[in-house]
CHARMM-style PDB file with segment names, atoms N, HN, CA, C and O in Angstrom:
ATOM      1  N   UNK     1       3.203  19.840 -17.981  1.00  0.00      PROA
ATOM      2  CA  UNK     1       3.959  19.493 -16.798  1.00  0.00      PROA
ATOM      3  C   UNK     1       3.121  18.551 -15.943  1.00  0.00      PROA
ATOM      4  O   UNK     1       1.971  18.853 -15.627  1.00  0.00      PROA
ATOM      5  N   UNK     2       3.692  17.418 -15.573  1.00  0.00      PROA
ATOM      6  HN  UNK     2       4.627  17.173 -15.830  1.00  0.00      PROA
ATOM      7  CA  UNK     2       3.020  16.461 -14.698  1.00  0.00      PROA
ATOM      8  C   UNK     2       3.372  16.751 -13.250  1.00  0.00      PROA
ATOM      9  O   UNK     2       4.409  17.340 -12.946  1.00  0.00      PROA
ATOM     10  N   UNK     3       2.491  16.328 -12.373  1.00  0.00      PROA
ATOM     11  HN  UNK     3       1.648  15.849 -12.620  1.00  0.00      PROA
ATOM     12  CA  UNK     3       2.729  16.469 -10.936  1.00  0.00      PROA
ATOM     13  C   UNK     3       2.489  15.126 -10.272  1.00  0.00      PROA
ATOM     14  O   UNK     3       1.454  14.494 -10.484  1.00  0.00      PROA
ATOM     15  N   UNK     4       3.441  14.698  -9.473  1.00  0.00      PROA
ATOM     16  HN  UNK     4       4.281  15.212  -9.301  1.00  0.00      PROA
ATOM     17  CA  UNK     4       3.355  13.429  -8.748  1.00  0.00      PROA
ATOM     18  C   UNK     4       3.358  13.751  -7.263  1.00  0.00      PROA
ATOM     19  O   UNK     4       4.190  14.532  -6.800  1.00  0.00      PROA
ATOM     20  N   UNK     5       2.432  13.155  -6.511  1.00  0.00      PROA
ATOM     21  HN  UNK     5       1.757  12.521  -6.888  1.00  0.00      PROA
ATOM     22  CA  UNK     5       2.406  13.318  -5.055  1.00  0.00      PROA
ATOM     23  C   UNK     5       2.588  11.951  -4.420  1.00  0.00      PROA
ATOM     24  O   UNK     5       1.900  10.992  -4.771  1.00  0.00      PROA
ATOM     25  N   UNK     6       3.515  11.872  -3.490  1.00  0.00      PROA
ATOM     26  HN  UNK     6       4.074  12.651  -3.205  1.00  0.00      PROA
ATOM     27  CA  UNK     6       3.768  10.633  -2.758  1.00  0.00      PROA
ATOM     28  C   UNK     6       3.450  10.902  -1.297  1.00  0.00      PROA
ATOM     29  O   UNK     6       4.011  11.807  -0.680  1.00  0.00      PROA
ATOM     30  N   UNK     7       2.536  10.099  -0.753  1.00  0.00      PROA
ATOM     31  HN  UNK     7       2.080   9.364  -1.255  1.00  0.00      PROA
ATOM     32  CA  UNK     7       2.100  10.283   0.627  1.00  0.00      PROA
ATOM     33  C   UNK     7       2.976   9.457   1.559  1.00  0.00      PROA
ATOM     34  O   UNK     7       3.176   8.260   1.354  1.00  0.00      PROA
ATOM     35  N   UNK     8       3.486  10.115   2.575  1.00  0.00      PROA
ATOM     36  HN  UNK     8       3.323  11.088   2.742  1.00  0.00      PROA
ATOM     37  CA  UNK     8       4.363   9.456   3.536  1.00  0.00      PROA
ATOM     38  C   UNK     8       5.806   9.773   3.205  1.00  0.00      PROA
ATOM     39  O   UNK     8       6.159   9.960   2.040  1.00  0.00      PROA
ATOM     40  N   UNK     9       6.618   9.831   4.206  1.00  0.00      PROA
ATOM     41  HN  UNK     9       6.332   9.678   5.152  1.00  0.00      PROA
ATOM     42  CA  UNK     9       8.030  10.157   3.989  1.00  0.00      PROA
ATOM     43  C   UNK     9       8.887   9.282   4.877  1.00  0.00      PROA
ATOM     44  O   UNK     9       9.536   9.751   5.813  1.00  0.00      PROA
ATOM     45  N   UNK    10       8.873   8.007   4.564  1.00  0.00      PROA
ATOM     46  HN  UNK    10       8.346   7.625   3.804  1.00  0.00      PROA
ATOM     47  CA  UNK    10       9.640   7.058   5.358  1.00  0.00      PROA
ATOM     48  C   UNK    10      10.374   6.114   4.418  1.00  0.00      PROA
ATOM     49  O   UNK    10      10.491   6.390   3.224  1.00  0.00      PROA
ATOM     50  N   UNK    11      10.855   5.027   4.938  1.00  0.00      PROA
ATOM     51  HN  UNK    11      10.760   4.803   5.908  1.00  0.00      PROA
ATOM     52  CA  UNK    11      11.656   4.098   4.156  1.00  0.00      PROA
ATOM     53  C   UNK    11      10.898   3.561   2.945  1.00  0.00      PROA
ATOM     54  O   UNK    11      11.504   3.303   1.905  1.00  0.00      PROA
ATOM     55  N   UNK    12       9.589   3.391   3.066  1.00  0.00      PROA
ATOM     56  HN  UNK    12       9.097   3.601   3.912  1.00  0.00      PROA
ATOM     57  CA  UNK    12       8.803   2.859   1.956  1.00  0.00      PROA
ATOM     58  C   UNK    12       8.449   3.860   0.878  1.00  0.00      PROA
ATOM     59  O   UNK    12       8.105   3.461  -0.235  1.00  0.00      PROA
ATOM     60  N   UNK    13       8.521   5.141   1.170  1.00  0.00      PROA
ATOM     61  HN  UNK    13       8.800   5.465   2.074  1.00  0.00      PROA
ATOM     62  CA  UNK    13       8.087   6.138   0.192  1.00  0.00      PROA
ATOM     63  C   UNK    13       9.207   7.011  -0.362  1.00  0.00      PROA
ATOM     64  O   UNK    13       9.092   7.501  -1.485  1.00  0.00      PROA
ATOM     65  N   UNK    14      10.264   7.217   0.374  1.00  0.00      PROA
ATOM     66  HN  UNK    14      10.357   6.819   1.287  1.00  0.00      PROA
ATOM     67  CA  UNK    14      11.340   8.069  -0.142  1.00  0.00      PROA
ATOM     68  C   UNK    14      12.103   7.452  -1.311  1.00  0.00      PROA
ATOM     69  O   UNK    14      12.375   8.164  -2.278  1.00  0.00      PROA
ATOM     70  N   UNK    15      12.467   6.154  -1.276  1.00  0.00      PROA
ATOM     71  HN  UNK    15      12.246   5.576  -0.490  1.00  0.00      PROA
ATOM     72  CA  UNK    15      13.155   5.599  -2.454  1.00  0.00      PROA
ATOM     73  C   UNK    15      12.358   5.739  -3.754  1.00  0.00      PROA
ATOM     74  O   UNK    15      12.939   6.122  -4.770  1.00  0.00      PROA
ATOM     75  N   UNK    16      11.048   5.445  -3.767  1.00  0.00      PROA
ATOM     76  HN  UNK    16      10.576   5.134  -2.942  1.00  0.00      PROA
ATOM     77  CA  UNK    16      10.304   5.672  -5.011  1.00  0.00      PROA
ATOM     78  C   UNK    16      10.259   7.144  -5.424  1.00  0.00      PROA
ATOM     79  O   UNK    16      10.226   7.452  -6.615  1.00  0.00      PROA
ATOM     80  N   UNK    17      10.258   8.046  -4.454  1.00  0.00      PROA
ATOM     81  HN  UNK    17      10.285   7.795  -3.486  1.00  0.00      PROA
ATOM     82  CA  UNK    17      10.261   9.474  -4.787  1.00  0.00      PROA
ATOM     83  C   UNK    17      11.559   9.863  -5.476  1.00  0.00      PROA
ATOM     84  O   UNK    17      11.549  10.572  -6.482  1.00  0.00      PROA
ATOM     85  N   UNK    18      12.673   9.397  -4.934  1.00  0.00      PROA
ATOM     86  HN  UNK    18      12.681   8.821  -4.117  1.00  0.00      PROA
ATOM     87  CA  UNK    18      13.964   9.688  -5.562  1.00  0.00      PROA
ATOM     88  C   UNK    18      14.072   9.032  -6.934  1.00  0.00      PROA
ATOM     89  O   UNK    18      14.610   9.626  -7.868  1.00  0.00      PROA
ATOM     90  N   UNK    19      13.563   7.813  -7.057  1.00  0.00      PROA
ATOM     91  HN  UNK    19      13.126   7.330  -6.298  1.00  0.00      PROA
ATOM     92  CA  UNK    19      13.618   7.129  -8.348  1.00  0.00      PROA
ATOM     93  C   UNK    19      12.749   7.840  -9.378  1.00  0.00      PROA
ATOM     94  O   UNK    19      13.153   8.002 -10.530  1.00  0.00      PROA
ATOM     95  N   UNK    20      11.565   8.261  -8.968  1.00  0.00      PROA
ATOM     96  HN  UNK    20      11.237   8.129  -8.032  1.00  0.00      PROA
ATOM     97  CA  UNK    20      10.693   9.010  -9.881  1.00  0.00      PROA
ATOM     98  C   UNK    20      11.380  10.292 -10.323  1.00  0.00      PROA
ATOM     99  O   UNK    20      11.341  10.643 -11.502  1.00  0.00      PROA
ATOM    100  N   UNK    21      12.010  10.994  -9.386  1.00  0.00      PROA
ATOM    101  HN  UNK    21      12.041  10.708  -8.428  1.00  0.00      PROA
ATOM    102  CA  UNK    21      12.700  12.241  -9.726  1.00  0.00      PROA
ATOM    103  C   UNK    21      13.811  11.981 -10.749  1.00  0.00      PROA
ATOM    104  O   UNK    21      14.017  12.785 -11.658  1.00  0.00      PROA
ATOM    105  N   UNK    22      14.513  10.882 -10.603  1.00  0.00      PROA
ATOM    106  HN  UNK    22      14.346  10.230  -9.863  1.00  0.00      PROA
ATOM    107  CA  UNK    22      15.617  10.567 -11.512  1.00  0.00      PROA
ATOM    108  C   UNK    22      15.126  10.149 -12.895  1.00  0.00      PROA
ATOM    109  O   UNK    22      15.788  10.422 -13.896  1.00  0.00      PROA
ATOM    110  N   UNK    23      13.976   9.494 -12.958  1.00  0.00      PROA
ATOM    111  HN  UNK    23      13.437   9.272 -12.145  1.00  0.00      PROA
ATOM    112  CA  UNK    23      13.498   8.948 -14.228  1.00  0.00      PROA
ATOM    113  C   UNK    23      12.605   9.894 -15.021  1.00  0.00      PROA
ATOM    114  O   UNK    23      12.543   9.809 -16.247  1.00  0.00      PROA
ATOM    115  N   UNK    24      11.919  10.787 -14.332  1.00  0.00      PROA
ATOM    116  HN  UNK    24      11.969  10.856 -13.336  1.00  0.00      PROA
ATOM    117  CA  UNK    24      10.938  11.637 -15.001  1.00  0.00      PROA
ATOM    118  C   UNK    24      11.561  12.913 -15.546  1.00  0.00      PROA
ATOM    119  O   UNK    24      12.643  13.329 -15.131  1.00  0.00      PROA
ATOM    120  N   UNK    25      10.859  13.513 -16.473  1.00  0.00      PROA
ATOM    121  HN  UNK    25       9.981  13.176 -16.811  1.00  0.00      PROA
ATOM    122  CA  UNK    25      11.245  14.786 -17.066  1.00  0.00      PROA
ATOM    123  C   UNK    25      11.449  15.815 -15.961  1.00  0.00      PROA
ATOM    124  O   UNK    25      10.704  15.825 -14.981  1.00  0.00      PROA
ATOM    125  N   UNK    26      12.429  16.662 -16.105  1.00  0.00      PROA
ATOM    126  HN  UNK    26      13.035  16.653 -16.900  1.00  0.00      PROA
ATOM    127  CA  UNK    26      12.738  17.672 -15.084  1.00  0.00      PROA
ATOM    128  C   UNK    26      11.606  18.690 -14.896  1.00  0.00      PROA
ATOM    129  O   UNK    26      11.599  19.440 -13.920  1.00  0.00      PROA
ATOM    130  N   UNK    27      10.663  18.712 -15.823  1.00  0.00      PROA
ATOM    131  HN  UNK    27      10.669  18.103 -16.616  1.00  0.00      PROA
ATOM    132  CA  UNK    27       9.518  19.605 -15.679  1.00  0.00      PROA
ATOM    133  C   UNK    27       8.417  18.980 -14.830  1.00  0.00      PROA
ATOM    134  O   UNK    27       7.428  19.638 -14.509  1.00  0.00      PROA
ATOM    135  N   UNK    28       8.586  17.721 -14.470  1.00  0.00      PROA
ATOM    136  HN  UNK    28       9.390  17.186 -14.730  1.00  0.00      PROA
ATOM    137  CA  UNK    28       7.632  17.035 -13.607  1.00  0.00      PROA
ATOM    138  C   UNK    28       7.944  17.375 -12.153  1.00  0.00      PROA
ATOM    139  O   UNK    28       9.098  17.328 -11.728  1.00  0.00      PROA
ATOM    140  N   UNK    29       6.915  17.713 -11.405  1.00  0.00      PROA
ATOM    141  HN  UNK    29       5.977  17.752 -11.750  1.00  0.00      PROA
ATOM    142  CA  UNK    29       7.066  18.033  -9.990  1.00  0.00      PROA
ATOM    143  C   UNK    29       6.789  16.784  -9.167  1.00  0.00      PROA
ATOM    144  O   UNK    29       5.738  16.158  -9.308  1.00  0.00      PROA
ATOM    145  N   UNK    30       7.736  16.424  -8.306  1.00  0.00      PROA
ATOM    146  HN  UNK    30       8.590  16.932  -8.191  1.00  0.00      PROA
ATOM    147  CA  UNK    30       7.551  15.307  -7.380  1.00  0.00      PROA
ATOM    148  C   UNK    30       7.446  15.901  -5.979  1.00  0.00      PROA
ATOM    149  O   UNK    30       8.369  16.559  -5.499  1.00  0.00      PROA
ATOM    150  N   UNK    31       6.310  15.659  -5.333  1.00  0.00      PROA
ATOM    151  HN  UNK    31       5.560  15.124  -5.723  1.00  0.00      PROA
ATOM    152  CA  UNK    31       6.063  16.201  -4.001  1.00  0.00      PROA
ATOM    153  C   UNK    31       5.881  15.059  -3.019  1.00  0.00      PROA
ATOM    154  O   UNK    31       5.087  14.148  -3.254  1.00  0.00      PROA
ATOM    155  N   UNK    32       6.613  15.108  -1.925  1.00  0.00      PROA
ATOM    156  HN  UNK    32       7.258  15.848  -1.734  1.00  0.00      PROA
ATOM    157  CA  UNK    32       6.458  14.135  -0.853  1.00  0.00      PROA
ATOM    158  C   UNK    32       5.670  14.812   0.259  1.00  0.00      PROA
ATOM    159  O   UNK    32       6.048  15.880   0.740  1.00  0.00      PROA
ATOM    160  N   UNK    33       4.575  14.184   0.661  1.00  0.00      PROA
ATOM    161  HN  UNK    33       4.268  13.316   0.271  1.00  0.00      PROA
ATOM    162  CA  UNK    33       3.708  14.751   1.693  1.00  0.00      PROA
ATOM    163  C   UNK    33       3.950  13.996   2.996  1.00  0.00      PROA
ATOM    164  O   UNK    33       3.820  12.773   3.054  1.00  0.00      PROA
ATOM    165  N   UNK    34       4.300  14.738   4.028  1.00  0.00      PROA
ATOM    166  HN  UNK    34       4.405  15.731   3.981  1.00  0.00      PROA
ATOM    167  CA  UNK    34       4.622  14.128   5.310  1.00  0.00      PROA
ATOM    168  C   UNK    34       4.012  14.941   6.443  1.00  0.00      PROA
ATOM    169  O   UNK    34       3.708  16.124   6.287  1.00  0.00      PROA
ATOM    170  N   UNK    35       3.841  14.294   7.574  1.00  0.00      PROA
ATOM    171  HN  UNK    35       4.088  13.333   7.701  1.00  0.00      PROA
ATOM    172  CA  UNK    35       3.341  15.016   8.747  1.00  0.00      PROA
ATOM    173  C   UNK    35       4.473  15.560   9.612  1.00  0.00      PROA
ATOM    174  O   UNK    35       4.226  16.162  10.657  1.00  0.00      PROA
ATOM    175  N   UNK    36       5.722  15.347   9.174  1.00  0.00      PROA
ATOM    176  HN  UNK    36       5.923  14.857   8.326  1.00  0.00      PROA
ATOM    177  CA  UNK    36       6.893  15.883   9.879  1.00  0.00      PROA
ATOM    178  C   UNK    36       7.826  16.540   8.867  1.00  0.00      PROA
ATOM    179  O   UNK    36       7.740  16.262   7.671  1.00  0.00      PROA
ATOM    180  N   UNK    37       8.721  17.415   9.342  1.00  0.00      PROA
ATOM    181  HN  UNK    37       8.791  17.642  10.314  1.00  0.00      PROA
ATOM    182  CA  UNK    37       9.596  18.161   8.433  1.00  0.00      PROA
ATOM    183  C   UNK    37      10.888  17.443   8.085  1.00  0.00      PROA
ATOM    184  O   UNK    37      11.584  17.856   7.157  1.00  0.00      PROA
ATOM    185  N   UNK    38      11.230  16.378   8.805  1.00  0.00      PROA
ATOM    186  HN  UNK    38      10.665  16.042   9.558  1.00  0.00      PROA
ATOM    187  CA  UNK    38      12.482  15.695   8.529  1.00  0.00      PROA
ATOM    188  C   UNK    38      12.281  14.185   8.505  1.00  0.00      PROA
ATOM    189  O   UNK    38      11.309  13.661   9.049  1.00  0.00      PROA
ATOM    190  N   UNK    39      13.207  13.509   7.872  1.00  0.00      PROA
ATOM    191  HN  UNK    39      13.997  13.935   7.430  1.00  0.00      PROA
ATOM    192  CA  UNK    39      13.208  12.053   7.812  1.00  0.00      PROA
ATOM    193  C   UNK    39      14.148  11.542   8.893  1.00  0.00      PROA
ATOM    194  O   UNK    39      15.286  11.998   8.999  1.00  0.00      PROA
ATOM    195  N   UNK    40      13.677  10.605   9.688  1.00  0.00      PROA
ATOM    196  HN  UNK    40      12.752  10.234   9.602  1.00  0.00      PROA
ATOM    197  CA  UNK    40      14.497  10.022  10.746  1.00  0.00      PROA
ATOM    198  C   UNK    40      14.648   8.539  10.434  1.00  0.00      PROA
ATOM    199  O   UNK    40      13.654   7.817  10.355  1.00  0.00      PROA
ATOM    200  N   UNK    41      15.881   8.082  10.257  1.00  0.00      PROA
ATOM    201  HN  UNK    41      16.689   8.668  10.322  1.00  0.00      PROA
ATOM    202  CA  UNK    41      16.151   6.688   9.933  1.00  0.00      PROA
ATOM    203  C   UNK    41      16.087   5.862  11.216  1.00  0.00      PROA
ATOM    204  O   UNK    41      17.080   5.742  11.933  1.00  0.00      PROA
ATOM    205  N   UNK    42      14.918   5.297  11.501  1.00  0.00      PROA
ATOM    206  HN  UNK    42      14.111   5.395  10.919  1.00  0.00      PROA
ATOM    207  CA  UNK    42      14.640   4.607  12.758  1.00  0.00      PROA
ATOM    208  C   UNK    42      15.626   3.477  13.074  1.00  0.00      PROA
ATOM    209  O   UNK    42      16.003   3.328  14.236  1.00  0.00      PROA
ATOM    210  N   UNK    43      16.062   2.670  12.088  1.00  0.00      PROA
ATOM    211  HN  UNK    43      15.756   2.791  11.144  1.00  0.00      PROA
ATOM    212  CA  UNK    43      17.020   1.609  12.444  1.00  0.00      PROA
ATOM    213  C   UNK    43      18.332   2.130  13.042  1.00  0.00      PROA
ATOM    214  O   UNK    43      19.111   1.351  13.591  1.00  0.00      PROA
ATOM    215  N   UNK    44      18.576   3.420  12.940  1.00  0.00      PROA
ATOM    216  HN  UNK    44      17.943   4.053  12.494  1.00  0.00      PROA
ATOM    217  CA  UNK    44      19.796   3.998  13.506  1.00  0.00      PROA
ATOM    218  C   UNK    44      19.665   4.393  14.974  1.00  0.00      PROA
ATOM    219  O   UNK    44      20.642   4.832  15.581  1.00  0.00      PROA
ATOM    220  N   UNK    45      18.497   4.248  15.544  1.00  0.00      PROA
ATOM    221  HN  UNK    45      17.703   3.892  15.051  1.00  0.00      PROA
ATOM    222  CA  UNK    45      18.303   4.636  16.947  1.00  0.00      PROA
ATOM    223  C   UNK    45      19.316   4.014  17.899  1.00  0.00      PROA
ATOM    224  O   UNK    45      19.806   4.712  18.787  1.00  0.00      PROA
ATOM    225  N   UNK    46      19.654   2.732  17.757  1.00  0.00      PROA
ATOM    226  HN  UNK    46      19.256   2.165  17.035  1.00  0.00      PROA
ATOM    227  CA  UNK    46      20.672   2.179  18.665  1.00  0.00      PROA
ATOM    228  C   UNK    46      22.024   2.883  18.546  1.00  0.00      PROA
ATOM    229  O   UNK    46      22.728   3.035  19.544  1.00  0.00      PROA
ATOM    230  N   UNK    47      22.389   3.308  17.351  1.00  0.00      PROA
ATOM    231  HN  UNK    47      21.817   3.184  16.540  1.00  0.00      PROA
ATOM    232  CA  UNK    47      23.656   4.027  17.167  1.00  0.00      PROA
ATOM    233  C   UNK    47      23.655   5.322  17.966  1.00  0.00      PROA
ATOM    234  O   UNK    47      24.656   5.691  18.580  1.00  0.00      PROA
ATOM    235  N   UNK    48      22.506   6.013  17.947  1.00  0.00      PROA
ATOM    236  HN  UNK    48      21.692   5.713  17.448  1.00  0.00      PROA
ATOM    237  CA  UNK    48      22.388   7.261  18.709  1.00  0.00      PROA
ATOM    238  C   UNK    48      22.445   6.953  20.203  1.00  0.00      PROA
ATOM    239  O   UNK    48      23.097   7.667  20.965  1.00  0.00      PROA
ATOM    240  N   UNK    49      21.765   5.893  20.614  1.00  0.00      PROA
ATOM    241  HN  UNK    49      21.236   5.313  19.995  1.00  0.00      PROA
ATOM    242  CA  UNK    49      21.700   5.538  22.039  1.00  0.00      PROA
ATOM    243  C   UNK    49      23.075   5.228  22.628  1.00  0.00      PROA
ATOM    244  O   UNK    49      23.340   5.556  23.785  1.00  0.00      PROA
ATOM    245  N   UNK    50      23.951   4.599  21.844  1.00  0.00      PROA
ATOM    246  HN  UNK    50      23.736   4.332  20.905  1.00  0.00      PROA
ATOM    247  CA  UNK    50      25.274   4.250  22.371  1.00  0.00      PROA
ATOM    248  C   UNK    50      26.338   5.290  22.029  1.00  0.00      PROA
ATOM    249  O   UNK    50      27.514   5.110  22.347  1.00  0.00      PROA
ATOM    250  N   UNK    51      25.928   6.370  21.385  1.00  0.00      PROA
ATOM    251  HN  UNK    51      24.974   6.516  21.126  1.00  0.00      PROA
ATOM    252  CA  UNK    51      26.853   7.460  21.105  1.00  0.00      PROA
ATOM    253  C   UNK    51      27.677   7.310  19.843  1.00  0.00      PROA
ATOM    254  O   UNK    51      28.615   8.079  19.630  1.00  0.00      PROA
ATOM    255  N   UNK    52      27.349   6.332  18.993  1.00  0.00      PROA
ATOM    256  HN  UNK    52      26.587   5.708  19.166  1.00  0.00      PROA
ATOM    257  CA  UNK    52      28.080   6.150  17.733  1.00  0.00      PROA
ATOM    258  C   UNK    52      27.692   7.196  16.696  1.00  0.00      PROA
ATOM    259  O   UNK    52      28.485   7.506  15.806  1.00  0.00      PROA
ATOM    260  N   UNK    53      26.490   7.742  16.797  1.00  0.00      PROA
ATOM    261  HN  UNK    53      25.846   7.491  17.520  1.00  0.00      PROA
ATOM    262  CA  UNK    53      26.002   8.793  15.895  1.00  0.00      PROA
ATOM    263  C   UNK    53      25.243   9.820  16.717  1.00  0.00      PROA
ATOM    264  O   UNK    53      24.749   9.525  17.806  1.00  0.00      PROA
ATOM    265  N   UNK    54      25.159  11.025  16.184  1.00  0.00      PROA
ATOM    266  HN  UNK    54      25.560  11.265  15.300  1.00  0.00      PROA
ATOM    267  CA  UNK    54      24.320  12.060  16.769  1.00  0.00      PROA
ATOM    268  C   UNK    54      22.957  11.996  16.086  1.00  0.00      PROA
ATOM    269  O   UNK    54      22.830  11.477  14.977  1.00  0.00      PROA
ATOM    270  N   UNK    55      21.954  12.522  16.754  1.00  0.00      PROA
ATOM    271  HN  UNK    55      22.057  12.944  17.656  1.00  0.00      PROA
ATOM    272  CA  UNK    55      20.615  12.523  16.163  1.00  0.00      PROA
ATOM    273  C   UNK    55      20.617  13.227  14.804  1.00  0.00      PROA
ATOM    274  O   UNK    55      19.916  12.805  13.884  1.00  0.00      PROA
ATOM    275  N   UNK    56      21.393  14.287  14.679  1.00  0.00      PROA
ATOM    276  HN  UNK    56      21.962  14.630  15.426  1.00  0.00      PROA
ATOM    277  CA  UNK    56      21.455  15.015  13.410  1.00  0.00      PROA
ATOM    278  C   UNK    56      22.088  14.178  12.296  1.00  0.00      PROA
ATOM    279  O   UNK    56      21.889  14.466  11.116  1.00  0.00      PROA
ATOM    280  N   UNK    57      22.850  13.141  12.667  1.00  0.00      PROA
ATOM    281  HN  UNK    57      23.011  12.906  13.626  1.00  0.00      PROA
ATOM    282  CA  UNK    57      23.451  12.255  11.667  1.00  0.00      PROA
ATOM    283  C   UNK    57      22.431  11.308  11.036  1.00  0.00      PROA
ATOM    284  O   UNK    57      22.638  10.833   9.919  1.00  0.00      PROA
ATOM    285  N   UNK    58      21.341  11.031  11.736  1.00  0.00      PROA
ATOM    286  HN  UNK    58      21.172  11.416  12.643  1.00  0.00      PROA
ATOM    287  CA  UNK    58      20.358  10.056  11.243  1.00  0.00      PROA
ATOM    288  C   UNK    58      19.025  10.700  10.866  1.00  0.00      PROA
ATOM    289  O   UNK    58      18.037  10.002  10.636  1.00  0.00      PROA
ATOM    290  N   UNK    59      19.002  12.022  10.803  1.00  0.00      PROA
ATOM    291  HN  UNK    59      19.804  12.588  10.989  1.00  0.00      PROA
ATOM    292  CA  UNK    59      17.800  12.754  10.390  1.00  0.00      PROA
ATOM    293  C   UNK    59      18.200  13.767   9.321  1.00  0.00      PROA
ATOM    294  O   UNK    59      19.274  14.367   9.377  1.00  0.00      PROA
ATOM    295  N   UNK    60      17.320  13.937   8.362  1.00  0.00      PROA
ATOM    296  HN  UNK    60      16.448  13.450   8.317  1.00  0.00      PROA
ATOM    297  CA  UNK    60      17.625  14.869   7.267  1.00  0.00      PROA
ATOM    298  C   UNK    60      16.362  15.569   6.789  1.00  0.00      PROA
ATOM    299  O   UNK    60      15.265  15.020   6.887  1.00  0.00      PROA
ATOM    300  N   UNK    61      16.515  16.754   6.284  1.00  0.00      PROA
ATOM    301  HN  UNK    61      17.407  17.200   6.204  1.00  0.00      PROA
ATOM    302  CA  UNK    61      15.407  17.474   5.667  1.00  0.00      PROA
ATOM    303  C   UNK    61      15.142  16.850   4.307  1.00  0.00      PROA
ATOM    304  O   UNK    61      16.072  16.424   3.621  1.00  0.00      PROA
ATOM    305  N   UNK    62      13.872  16.796   3.917  1.00  0.00      PROA
ATOM    306  HN  UNK    62      13.117  17.142   4.474  1.00  0.00      PROA
ATOM    307  CA  UNK    62      13.507  16.241   2.619  1.00  0.00      PROA
ATOM    308  C   UNK    62      13.839  17.244   1.515  1.00  0.00      PROA
ATOM    309  O   UNK    62      13.490  18.420   1.610  1.00  0.00      PROA
ATOM    310  N   UNK    63      14.499  16.782   0.497  1.00  0.00      PROA
ATOM    311  HN  UNK    63      14.783  15.826   0.420  1.00  0.00      PROA
ATOM    312  CA  UNK    63      14.749  17.620  -0.674  1.00  0.00      PROA
ATOM    313  C   UNK    63      15.066  16.707  -1.845  1.00  0.00      PROA
ATOM    314  O   UNK    63      16.053  15.973  -1.815  1.00  0.00      PROA
ATOM    315  N   UNK    64      14.238  16.751  -2.870  1.00  0.00      PROA
ATOM    316  HN  UNK    64      13.436  17.348  -2.894  1.00  0.00      PROA
ATOM    317  CA  UNK    64      14.429  15.883  -4.027  1.00  0.00      PROA
ATOM    318  C   UNK    64      15.089  16.589  -5.185  1.00  0.00      PROA
ATOM    319  O   UNK    64      15.347  15.975  -6.221  1.00  0.00      PROA
ATOM    320  N   UNK    65      15.370  17.872  -5.029  1.00  0.00      PROA
ATOM    321  HN  UNK    65      15.161  18.370  -4.188  1.00  0.00      PROA
ATOM    322  CA  UNK    65      16.062  18.592  -6.095  1.00  0.00      PROA
ATOM    323  C   UNK    65      15.212  18.940  -7.281  1.00  0.00      PROA
ATOM    324  OT1 UNK    65      15.701  19.548  -8.233  1.00  0.00      PROA
TER     325      UNK     65
END
């Protein structure tokens, strides 16, 4: 069983984590290491500010399945 660790949990690191999870054997563990418990999509801040989205709409818990 292989283990992959990806440091950081933002726009630059989550897509490769999801891609690795999709391409690798299901016995491979993909771990994302972050200093926070949720991902916040920063470009969505204006949507929250004007009331088009709620903060919970632009933040999510990390889970790669």
